[in-house]
N, C-alpha and C positions, 0 to 999 in steps of 0.2 A: 510165431503163433499167428496164425492167419488170421481177422475181423471176425469175429461171428454173425452169422448170417442174421437180418431182420425177420421176425415171425409176423404172421400177420395181425397175430393180435398184437402186439407192439408199433404196426404201420396204423392200423385201427385208433389203439391208446393214441399216439402222439396225432394222428390225423384230430381226433376229437378233443386233443385239449390246447389245437392249434388255433380250433377254430372257436374254442372257448375262453380264446385271447392268451393262455398260458405264455410263458417264455419259455427260450431253448432253454436254459439251464434248467427250469423247473423242469420238464421232459423230460432232460440227461439225467436227473436225478433220481425219478420216477423210473426212469426205460434202464437205469443202472450203464449210462451209456453215457461218452462224452459229447459235451454241449456239439466240438464240429464235427462230428458225428450225425448227429441230429440235425443240425443244422443242413448239411451237404445231402442228407435222406431228404430232408424237407425242404429243398431250393425254390420250389415252386409258390411254398407259402410264406405273406408277411410275419416277420413273427421279430420282436424287442428281446435282449437278453439279458435288460434290465431288469425284467421281472416287475416292474412298477404298474400300481392299477390303474394308472393316467394313460399311462399307452395301451393300453387292452382296450381293444375293439371290439362291437358288436359285428357278430357273425353275421352273414349278410345272407340272405331267403334265397334258397335253390328256384332257380327258374322250370318249370312247367312246359315241359315242351309239347305233350298232348293235354289235349282236356280230359280222354278219359283214360283215371286210372292203369296202372299196370303191374299185376301181380311180381314179386320178385321169384316165384317159381320160372315163370312166363320170361323172363330176359335171362334166368341160368341156362334154360332150355332153348333160346333163339341167342346162339352166340353170334356177334357182331362181326361182319367179314370185311379186313383190311383193305382198303382200296390199292388199284393195283399200282403199280410201283410204275412210274413216269417219266422216272431219272433226275428229280430233283433232291432226292436225299444224297447224304453221305458218302454210304455204304455200300451200295450196288449203282448207285449215279455217277458214279466215276466211269466205271467198266464202261456203260453204256452212252457214256459221253464219248467216252476212247472211240465206240466202235462205230458211233454216226459218223466222229471226227471223219472215220480211218476211211469207209465207204464215200464219203464226202471225196477225200482226195485222188481216191483210185476213180471216182468217174470223170474229175478234172482232168485226170491224166491223161484217158481214156478219150475226153473229147478234144484232149491239147493232139494226141497220137494220130488221131481220124481224121 
């Protein structure tokens, strides 16, 4: 049986609990998931699996980019555009690098042959 997908509510709960300093094992119990599944999903966040109160840290304040507040509706109606692929990512970048390399080799051969 394949693992079940994470719902938006589960992700929000896990992120909220992580920000509050809950341990991975506490989050796993709350969501009825394994600790390794929670740890894998939240790999960018720091947490301890011991659950001790001494290891809990205060949540960091969020930085404000603009002085003017933005409504949540405005952020959902104006989607952020992804940056153009510059060939630096792993998925599409290897194809781009291959093509650029092939063009360079072709130009060098052309210069040598002429």
